[in-house]
N, C-alpha and C positions, 0 to 999 in steps of 0.2 A: 504493500500500500504506500509506503514511503516513496519508493521509486516512482510510482504512478503519479503521486502528487507533484514531485519535482519535475517529472516529464511533462505533465499538463501545464505547469507554470512556465517551463522553458518554451514550450510550443506557443503559449499565449504571448510571450514576450517577443518571439522571433517572427511569427507569421500568423495572421488571422486565418488564412486558409488551412495551414497545418493544424491550428488549434481547433477549428470547427470540424475538420476531418476526424480528429481524435475524439471530440465530443460526441460525434455521431456513433462511433464505435462504443464509447463508454455508456452512452444512453441505451443502446441496444443491449449491452452487457448488463446494465442495471435492470432493465425489464426482464431479461432472462433470469437473473438472480432472484428477483422478486417472485417470478412465476414458479421457480423451483424451491421457493421457501428458504433460500440461502441468505436473504438480506431482509432482516426485520429486527427491531421496529424501524420505521422509515424516517423518523424525526418529526419534530413539531411543525415544520414548514411544508411537509409533503402534501397534506390535504388542502391547505390554502393554495399551494402551487397548482394542484390538480384542478381546483375550482377555477383558477385563473386560466389554466391551459385549455380546458375543454371549450369554453365559449370563444376563446381566441382562435383556435383551430377551426371550429365549426362555422363561425361567422365568416372567416376568410374563405373557406370552401364554398359557402353559399353566395357571398356577395362580392368578394374580390379574389376570385380564383387565380387571376394572373399573378398574385402575390403569395401563392401557396407556399413557396420556398421560405419566404420570410415568416409566414404563419407557423410553419413547422419549427423553424429556428427559434421563434419567440414563445413557443409553447412546450413542445416535447423536449427540447434541449434542456429546459430548466429541470426536468424530472431526473436528471443525472444526480441531483442533490443527495438522494439516499446513499449513494455509493460512498460518500465520505464517512459513513458510519460502519463500513465493512469490518474494520478492526480499530482498536484503541491505540493511538500513537502516544509515545511518551514525551516527556519534557525535552529530551535531547533532540528529538525531531523538530520541535517548535523552535529551539535555539538555532539549529542549522538552517531551518527554513527562513527565519528572520535574517540571518547573515547572508543567505542566498539573495533575498530581495534587496538588501542594502547594497550588496556587490553589484547587482543588476542596475540599481539606481545610479551608482557611480559610473559604471561602464557605458550607460546610455547617455550620460551628459554630453560627451563630444558629438554623439549622433544628433541629439536635439539641437545643439548649438549650430552644428554644420548645416542642418536642414533649414534652420532659421535664417542663417546668413545667405544661403543659396536661393531659397524660395520665398523668404519672408514669413514662413509658417513653421513654427517649431513642431517637431514630430519625433516619436521614437522610431523603431524599425518599421512600423506601419501606423496608419491613422494620421492624426493631426492634433489640433489644439486640445480637443476633449480628452484624447488618450494621454497626452502629457499631464493634464490636470488630474486625471483619475489615477494613473500609474504612480505619479509622484506623491499623491495622497497615501497610497498603500506603502510606498517606500518610507515615507516620513513616519508612519505609524510603527513600522518595524524598527526604525532608528530610535524612536522614542522609547519603545519597549526595552531595547538593549541598553539605552542610557540609564533607565531606571533599574534594570537588572544587574548591570555590571558593577562590581565593587572596586575595581582598579580605577584610580583617578584618571590616568592617562586615557584609557579606553573610554571611560565615561564621558570625558570632554570631547573626544573624537566623535562619539555617537551623537552628542548634543549638537556639535557643529554640523554633522551630516543631517540631523533632523531639521535644523534651521535652513540649511542649503536646499533640502528637498521641499520644504514648505515654500521657499522662495521660488522654486520652479512651478509649484502649484499656482502661486500668484502670477508668475510670469505667463502662464497659459491664458490668463485673463478669462477663464471660464468661471462664471459666477456660480454655476452648479457645483463645481469641484471645490471652490473656495468656501462656499456656504456649507457644503457637506462635511468638509474636513474640520472647519472651525467648530461647528455645532457638535460633531463627534468628539473632538478633543475636549470640549466642555463636559460632555457626558462622561468621558474617561476620567477627567479630574474629579468628578463626583464619585466614581467607583474607587478612585485612589485615595480618597480623603482620609481614610482611617489607616492606611498602610504606608504611604510615602510622607516624608516630613513636609511641613507647611512651607519651608524655605524652597524646597524643590518644586512644589506646586506653584509657588509664587514666581519662581524663575521661569518656568514654562509659560505661565500666563502672561508675564511681562514681555517675554520674547515674542509671543504671538501678538500681543497688543502693539508692540513696536513694529513688527514686520507688517501687520495689517494696516497700521496708520501710514507707514512709509509707502506701501504699495498703493493704498487708496489715493495718496497725494500724487503719486506718479501717474496713476490711471486717470485722475481728473484732468491732467494735462494731455494725455495720449488718447483717451477713449471717450467718444461723445456721450456714451451712456452714463459714465461716471461724472462727466462734466455737467450733464443735465441734472443728475441727482444732487450735485453740490450746489447748483443754482437754486434748486428747490429748497434745500436745507437752509441756505443763506437768505432765502426770501427774494432772490433776484428774478425769480420766474414763478408764474402761477401754475397750479396743477390743472392741466386740461388733457384732452385726448392726445394731442401732439406730444406733450411731455411724457405721458404714460407710455406711449408707443416708443419714444426715444429711449427711455429707461429700460423697458422690457423687451427690446428688440422685436417690436411689433406684436408682442404677445397680447396686449390689451385688445387690439383689433381682431386677432385670432380668437380670443376668448368670446368676443361679441358674436363672431360668425358661428362659433361652436354652439353658443346659446340658441341661435336661430335654428340650427339643425335639430337640437334637442326639443325646442318648442314645436317644430314642424312634426317630429315623430309623435309627440304627445297629442297634438291636434289631429293628426291623421290616423291615430290609433295603430301605429307601427309597433305592436307589442312584442313581436319576436325580435325586432331590431333593438328595442329598448332592453330586452332580456339578455341577448347575447352579443349585441353590438353590430356595427356595420362592416367589420373586418379590417385587416391591416391596410394602411394607406388609403382608407376610404375617402379621405379628403379630396382626392383627385376626382371623385365621381359624385359626391353629394352636392346639394345646393342649400345654401351658398357654399362654394368651394373654399377650401382653406387658402388663405393668402400666401402660404409658404409651401404648398404642395400637398403631400399625402396625409399629414396629421394636423390636428387642431391643438398644437403644442402651446398650452397656456398653463392653467392649473391642472395638475394630473387628475383631479377628481372629475373634471369635465372631459378632458382628452381621452382618458381611459374609458370613461362611460360611453363615449361615442364609438370607439373602436371595439370594445369588449363587452359592453352592456353592463347591466346591473350585476350579473353574476361575476363577470371578470373584475369589476371594481370591488365587489364584496370579497373576492379572493385576495386582492391586494391589501385591503384594509385588515382582513383577518391575518395576513402575513405580517403586517406592521405590528399588530397587537401581539402575535405569537413571538415575534422576534424580540421586541423591546421588553416584553415581560420576562424573557430569558436574560436579556442584556442587563437590565437594572437589578436583577436578582443574582447576578454573577458575583461570587465571593472570592476575594484575593486572600487566601488562607496562608500562603507561603510565597517566598520570593519567586519561585519558579512559575507561579501562576501569572506573573507579569508577561511571560513569554507568549501567553495565549491571547493577550489583548489585541494585537493586530488582526489575527484571523477572526476574532470575535467582532471586530469593528469595521471590516471592509464593507459589509452589507449596510451598515449605518451610513457610511459616506455616500453610497449609491442612493439609498432611500431618501435621505435628507436632500441630496442634490436633485432628485427626481421630482420634487414638488412642483417645479416650474418647467420640467422637461417631459419626462415620462419614465415608466418603470423599466423599460428595456435598455440593456447595453450588451455589446458583444461579449464582454467579460463576465456577465452575470452568472452563467453556469459555473465558472471557476469560483466566483465569490460565494455562491451557495454551497459548493463543494467544501470550501474552506470552513464555512460556518458549521457544517455538519461534522467536520473533523473535531472542532472544538466541543460541540455537543457530545460527541461520542467519548471524548476524553473525560468530560465531566461525569459521564455515567459510571466511571470507574471509582468515583469517590464514595 
């Protein structure tokens, strides 16, 4: 199982095509193992994911069959999650896993910078702005865990510097979803750490984040029209209107209004099946009014997910939020080694918080779910 986790992580870092090919194999293996009774229990997120996956796939088959590939990817691929509970992995695995992610974060820095200088868009080996923000959120969590875990002063300072460097790359990505997801997740982690780590250490992390966040916001106000508009509103130099809201939200306010029209039309026309299971993946291309940005009504996830996956799909996501955070906030740090589990515990939180104004799906989500199940399984040994 350890080799499989490292292989999956490596493929995810190297190539999205390799990663998705492996996820297909692992998903089939997961179904086979469940059918043969070799894999149970399935984990607290399995049934919420199932409730989400069924309407996602069904609505795509019925209403947007040309996007069936994406429908399968965004439904069945998530059900690889139970495989993370195949066997309990020890603390040594989590230590090596965090070091592996930290090393990956360091090695990818020249790639990100090179692509930015060449194309104007920072990117790891695949993807772009969003992947930089999300991956470096993961790397920063691993660096923070090793900073808190390590007793040797030299290594502790090294991990702290790497944590701050990786956080800097998250802010450098200028993806608000990644910044928002990481900052809120770190605040959640400080709450979990309150009784285990000294107040001086917590204050140091919090002050570092405050400084980094303030510095980044100041830079973005000068470089990014979205942040410049937000600052004008904060300082009272501009009034809040539709134009300002669209500037801050990257047109999400206009998208939200169009999505509400779609929902009102479904209710008025009695489209009960569509309300129940949704209109399918990328239905924004076909519905009226069409989405201003293409396939999705990407605004607040409550509306965008409701349109694509219906009441059942949205219920699955909300159930998943509840199941996940009820585990997260009950997580107990009983000994120093438990600090090593915090990154794998928190990856999903970064995605969920960041998805509030984007959407539940990300190409790395199957891996994120797999890692959370690994932490769950470890806890079953206590």
